[in-house]
N, C-alpha and C positions, 0 to 999 in steps of 0.2 A: 830122851828127846830124839826124834828122827834126825839123821845126819843132814838132810837137805834143809831142815828148819834151822839147825845150828849154823850152817853155812850162810843161809839167807840173813840171819841176825847179825853175823859178823860183817857181812857186806853193808848192811844198813848202818851199823855202828860207825863204820869208816866214814860215812857221808853225813853223819849228824853234825849240823852247824858248819859244814864245810862251805867255804865261800868260793864261788867260781866267778871269774870276771865276766860281766855281762857285756857283750859286744853287739852293737846294733849295726845292721846293714841297711842302707837306704839306696834302693836300686830297682831296676825293672825285673820282671819275672821271665824266666825262660822255661816254657812248658816242657821242653825236652830234658831239662835237668842238668845240662852241662855248663851253663854260664849264669850270669845274673844272680838274683836272690838265691836260687837253689844251690849254685856253686858256692856262694858266700856262706850259707848256712852249713854246708858240708865242711868247708875249710875251717871255719871257726870252731865247729864241734870237734873236728879231728885234731886240732891244735890246742885243745884244752879250755876253750871258752864256752860260754852259754850264749847261743845265737838267738837274736830276735830281729824282726825286720819291719821295714816300712816300704811298701810296694808303690813305685812311682808310675809304673805302666805295666800292662799286660801285653805280652808279645806272643804271636804264633810263630814259632821257629823250631827248627830241628838242626841236625848236623849239616844240612845242606844250605841253610839260609833262613832269613826272616821273611815271612809272607804277610804279616799284619801286625800293627802296633795300636793299642788302645790306651791313651794316657789316662792316668787316674785323676779324677777331679781334684782341684786344689783343696777343697774343704775336706775331702777324705784323706788327703796326705796330711793336712794339719791335724785331723782327728787321730790318725795313727801315731803321729809324733807325740801328741799330748798324752795319749794313752800309755805309750812306752815310758816317757820321761816322768810322768806323774806317779809311776808305780815301781819301775825297775831302776836299780842303781847302776846305770850305764857307765862303764869305765872307758870305753872306746867306741868310736863310730867310724864306719867305712861308708863312703859315698861313691856310688857308681853312676849308672845311667840316669840322667835327669831330663834331658830332651829339649827343654825350652827355657826361656828367660823367666817365665812365671814360676815354674817349678824350682828353678835355681833360687829365686827370691824367697819362695816359701820355705825351702829347706834352710837357707842361710839365716833367715829370721829366727827359726826355731833353734838353730845351733847357737846363735848369739844369746838367745834367751836362756837356754839350759846349760850352756858352757861345759860340754863333756871334756874330760881330762885329756883325751887323745882323739885326734881327727885325721883320718887318712882319706884323701880325695883321689880317686881314680878318674881322671878327666876323660870319660868315654865320649870321644868326639869323632873318631874315624873308624870305619869298618875295616876288616881285614882286606877288603877289595879296594880300599882307598876312598870310599864314599864318605862325605861329611855327614855326621849325624846331628851337628849343631850348626845353625846359621850364624853368620858373623856377629850379629848383635847378641846372641846367646853366648858366644865365645867371650865377648867383651864382658858380659854380665858375670860369667864364670870367673874371669880374671879379677873383677872388681869386688864381687860379693862373697865368693866362696874361698878362693885361694888364700886371702889374708887370714882366714880362720884355721887353715890347715897346718898341722904339725909336719906333714909330708904329703907330697903329691906324687903319683906314680904314672907319668905319661910314657907311652911307647914313643918310638921315633917320629911317626907321623903326627902324633898329638903334640909332641914337643915342638915340632916345626910349626904346627898350626898356632900354638900359643904364642910363638915368637914372630910369626909372619915370615918364617924362613923356608928355604927349600928343603926337601926331604934328603937327609944325609945318605950317601951311597957308600962311603968308606970311612975308616976310623978317623982320619983327619977332619972330615966333615962333622962327625959326632963331637969331637973335641971342641970344634968351633961354636957349638951350642952351649957349652958349659958356662961361659960368661953371662949370656943372656938369661939362662935358667937361674943362675945365681942371683940375678937382679929381680926376679919375680917376687912379688909381695906374698911370700909364704915361708914356712919353715924349711925343711929339707926337701930335696927332690931325689926320687929314685927313678932314674932314667932306664927304661927297659930296652935292651938292644937286640931283641929277637928278630927285628925286621932287617938288621944289618946282614948284607949278603956275605956271610962267612960260612964255609962248609962245616968246619969242625968245632967252632966255639960259639958260646951264647953269653956274651958279657952284659952285665947291668952295672950302672954306676950310681953310687950314693953321694950326692952333693949336699954336704951338711956344713954350713958356715964356709970356712976357707978350706975345708978338707974334701978331697975326692977319693972315694974308695971304690975300687973295681972288684966286682964279684964275677970272676971269669970261670965258667964251667964248660965242660964238653957239651956240644950240641947233641941232643938225642934225636936221631933221624926217625921221625914218625909223623903221620898226618894227624894224629889224635892230639890236637892242641886247642880244642874248643874250650873256652873259659879259662885259659891260663892267666890272663891279666886280672880277671875277677878274683881268681883263687889266690894269686900272689898278694894282692892288696888286702883281701880279707884275712889272710894268715898274718900279714904284717900288723893289722889292727888288733888281732887276737893276741899277738905276742907283746905289743905295746901295752895292751890292757892288763897283761900279767906282770908288768913292771920292768920289762927288759929295756935297756937303752936302745936308742934308734939304731946304732950299729949292730948290736947283738940281735935285736928283733929282725932286722933286715937279713942278717946272716941265716937265722933260723927259718925265716919265710922263704928265702932263696933255696935252702936245703930241702924244705918241704915241697916246693913246687917241682924241683928237679926229680925228687923221688916219685911224686904223683904222676909226672909226665912219663917217667920210665915204666912205672907199673901200668899206666894207661896204654902204653905202646903195645902191650901184649893182649889187649882186649879189643874186640870188635863190637861196637855199639853204633848203630845207624849206618847210613850209606855214604856219608860225607866225612867231614872232620870230626872224629869222635872226641869224647871228653877225656879228661885226665882221671886217674883213679884216686879220689880224695881219701879213701879209707884203706890205703895200701898197708897201713900198719896192722890192720885186722886180718 
């Protein structure tokens, strides 16, 4: 038998009846491939999960910004959710950009119905430029409808401040003042992302899980190529939770993954603005 056929059969046998964790991402599409659904699918695939998706909006965007947004009709969001959950054994879900109260309600209703084992909510509320993506009534809907279902939420500092009605932290003591309020949110754990903190050499994130606070403090990688970092981190976290890791271990692995992806992406030039991270650095 030819060598290449023997090798192909060996590869096939390794994957017979092999179970991969199915991880669903519910978010908006980024046609440039750096953030949103596209970043989530890459991150989930690179970290060992099987990625599927529900698209909540089409966006026209690139590394320089967003020029147009077309929300998905609610009936189509419902149809996508039903199609996924009626067929695939979803072990974890990551929720990203939802856009408005109606979409939040539609997604929350489906999650209450299907009850996935793990839910990561990335509360996409504020752009990198500080512009609000959700109006106040939608922020309230997010707090009431979606956060109580979440095992963990992953706000950055502006989003955490918006959730609590607080001012944007400027220094470490300001960040620590948010811990109490975040701990009182009606959700599981909180992974607070500190990338917006004005520190030149460090990039800390904090996992607030019950009474415990764990800081993941890593060197800051000086690069403009950070498009999609929040999406990528939360998707990787969902992937690792879906594989059975504890919250602390899944967070540690996701943090390690995004740091390596940012480092690898810093060596690549894609687009004219804030380039993406390199999701498949391991290849």
